[in-house]
C-alpha positions in Angstrom: -109.4 43.0 58.0 -108.5 46.3 55.7 -105.3 47.5 56.6 -104.6 49.5 53.3 -106.9 52.0 51.6 -106.0 52.9 47.8 -107.6 55.9 46.1 -108.1 57.1 42.7 -107.6 61.0 42.4 -109.7 62.5 39.9 -113.5 62.0 40.9 -112.7 60.8 44.3 -110.0 62.8 45.9 -110.9 66.0 43.6 -114.0 67.0 42.2 -113.3 66.3 38.4 -114.8 68.5 35.4 -114.3 66.5 32.3 -116.3 69.3 30.1 -113.7 72.0 31.2 -110.6 69.6 30.4 -112.2 68.9 26.7 -113.1 72.5 26.1 -109.4 73.5 27.0 -108.0 71.0 24.6 -110.5 71.9 22.0 -109.1 75.5 22.3 -105.8 74.3 21.7 -106.6 72.5 18.7 -107.1 68.9 20.1 -109.9 66.7 19.5 -110.6 65.3 23.1 -113.3 62.9 22.0 -110.9 61.2 20.0 -108.0 61.0 22.3 -109.9 60.6 25.6 -113.5 59.4 24.5 -115.8 56.8 26.1 -113.5 53.8 25.6 -110.6 55.4 27.3 -107.5 57.1 26.3 -105.4 56.3 23.3 -102.5 57.2 20.9 -99.9 60.0 22.7 -102.5 60.6 25.3 -102.2 56.8 26.5 -98.3 57.1 26.0 -98.0 59.9 28.5 -99.9 58.4 31.1 -98.0 54.9 30.6 -94.8 56.7 31.0 -93.7 55.8 27.6 -93.2 59.5 26.5 -92.2 62.3 28.7 -93.9 65.9 29.0 -91.6 67.5 26.3 -92.5 64.8 23.9 -96.2 65.1 24.7 -96.1 68.8 23.8 -94.3 68.0 20.5 -96.9 65.8 19.4 -99.8 68.0 20.7 -98.6 70.7 18.4 -98.2 68.2 15.5 -101.7 67.0 15.9 -103.1 70.2 16.4 -101.3 71.5 13.2 -99.1 74.5 15.3 -95.6 75.1 15.5 -95.2 74.2 19.0 -97.1 73.9 22.4 -95.5 75.1 25.7 -95.7 72.9 28.8 -97.6 75.5 30.6 -100.3 75.5 27.8 -100.4 71.5 27.9 -100.5 71.6 31.9 -103.4 74.4 31.6 -105.3 71.9 29.3 -104.9 68.8 31.8 -105.7 71.0 35.0 -109.1 71.6 33.3 -110.0 68.0 34.9 -109.6 69.6 38.4 -112.9 71.4 39.6 -112.3 71.6 43.2 -110.4 69.8 45.9 -112.6 69.4 48.8 -110.7 70.2 52.3 -113.1 67.9 54.1 -111.7 64.8 52.3 -108.3 66.0 53.0 -108.8 66.2 56.7 -110.7 62.8 56.4 -107.8 61.3 54.9 -105.6 62.5 57.7 -107.7 61.0 60.3 -107.9 57.9 58.3 -103.8 57.6 58.3 -103.8 57.0 61.9 -105.6 53.6 61.5 -104.6 52.4 57.8 -102.0 52.8 55.3 -103.2 55.1 52.4 -102.2 54.9 48.8 -102.9 57.2 45.9 -103.7 54.8 42.9 -104.0 57.1 39.8 -103.8 57.2 36.1 -102.0 60.6 35.7 -99.3 62.4 34.1 -96.3 64.6 35.1 -98.4 68.0 34.1 -101.1 67.0 36.7 -98.5 65.6 39.2 -96.4 68.7 39.2 -99.3 70.9 40.4 -100.7 68.2 42.8 -97.1 67.9 44.5 -96.8 71.6 45.0 -98.2 73.8 47.9 -101.2 74.9 45.5 -102.8 71.6 45.4 -105.1 72.4 48.1 -106.4 75.3 50.4 -104.5 74.1 53.2 -101.5 74.8 51.2 -100.0 71.4 51.5 -98.9 69.1 48.5 -101.0 65.8 48.0 -98.1 63.5 49.2 -99.0 64.9 52.6 -102.0 62.9 52.8 -100.7 59.6 51.6 -98.2 56.8 52.6 -97.2 56.5 48.8 -98.4 57.9 45.8 -98.6 55.4 42.5 -98.8 57.3 39.5 -99.5 55.3 36.1 -96.7 57.4 34.5 -94.2 56.5 37.0 -94.9 52.8 37.3 -95.7 52.3 33.6 -99.0 50.7 33.9 -102.6 52.0 33.6 -105.8 50.8 35.2 -107.9 49.0 34.3 -104.5 46.5 33.5 -104.3 44.0 36.2 -100.6 44.8 35.9 -101.2 48.0 37.7 -102.7 46.5 40.9 -100.1 43.6 41.1 -97.3 46.2 40.6 -98.8 48.2 43.9 -99.4 45.1 45.9 -95.9 43.8 45.2 -94.3 47.0 45.8 -95.9 47.9 48.8 -95.9 44.3 50.3 -99.7 44.1 50.8 -102.1 41.4 50.4 -105.1 41.9 48.3 -107.5 40.9 50.9 -106.2 43.5 53.2 -107.0 46.4 50.6 -109.8 48.5 50.0 -110.0 50.6 46.6 -112.1 53.4 45.6 -112.3 54.7 42.1 -115.2 56.3 40.1 -114.7 53.8 37.3 -116.6 50.5 37.6 -114.2 48.9 35.1 -111.5 49.5 37.4 -113.0 48.4 40.7 -114.3 45.3 38.8 -110.4 44.3 37.8 -109.3 45.2 41.7 -112.3 42.8 42.9 -111.1 40.1 40.3 -107.7 40.2 41.9 -109.1 39.9 45.7 -109.1 43.5 46.8 -112.2 45.0 48.2 -113.8 47.3 45.7 -115.7 50.9 46.8 -117.2 52.5 43.4 -117.5 56.3 44.3 -120.8 57.9 42.3 -120.5 61.0 40.4 -119.7 64.1 42.5 -120.5 62.1 45.6 -118.9 63.0 48.9 -118.1 59.4 49.8 -116.6 60.0 53.5 -119.6 59.0 55.4 -120.1 55.9 53.5 -116.6 54.8 53.5 -116.5 55.4 57.5 -119.6 53.2 57.6 -118.1 50.3 55.5 -114.9 50.5 57.5 -116.9 50.2 60.7 -118.7 47.2 59.2 -115.3 45.6 58.3 -113.6 46.0 61.6 
């Protein structure tokens, strides 16, 4: 029986726009294809999301990579927030309904620039922070692990005291879903720009 549901953020909770984020980073003098290409993040971009460096150090390294004297915190955040295209209120209201019956967790590769926005009242049209929709937020830069590492999921299961076979995990990355399933969680792969609410309702109904 499913008791806990884990949600990725970009591409699941909010509609993602990688092209816009890449455009903003290019405008700032960074080659996003190198740092965030098809094989995932690397170098100081990965260090940020694994919590190995903080936001200020990221700004310093971004400036160095771009050949500039400096990059401000606000400019770096502007680049990162290019990933957020829209936060459908329908999904958020659905999460509030789910919380009446399940424990909900955010399980995201993310960083302090994005989360400063998500944890503010700017997050959505309802004027509420993302924390209002989940029992707990597990962010890669805070737990020091990134998906698709098994350590990411094992940390969450251990910290929340959950059994893998009682968890359903939603993500738009097949690799992340496959890692979760290998550990015994139930996987739910979200398609590009999919409104997954009805399909999830149906699956949860079938698992009761």
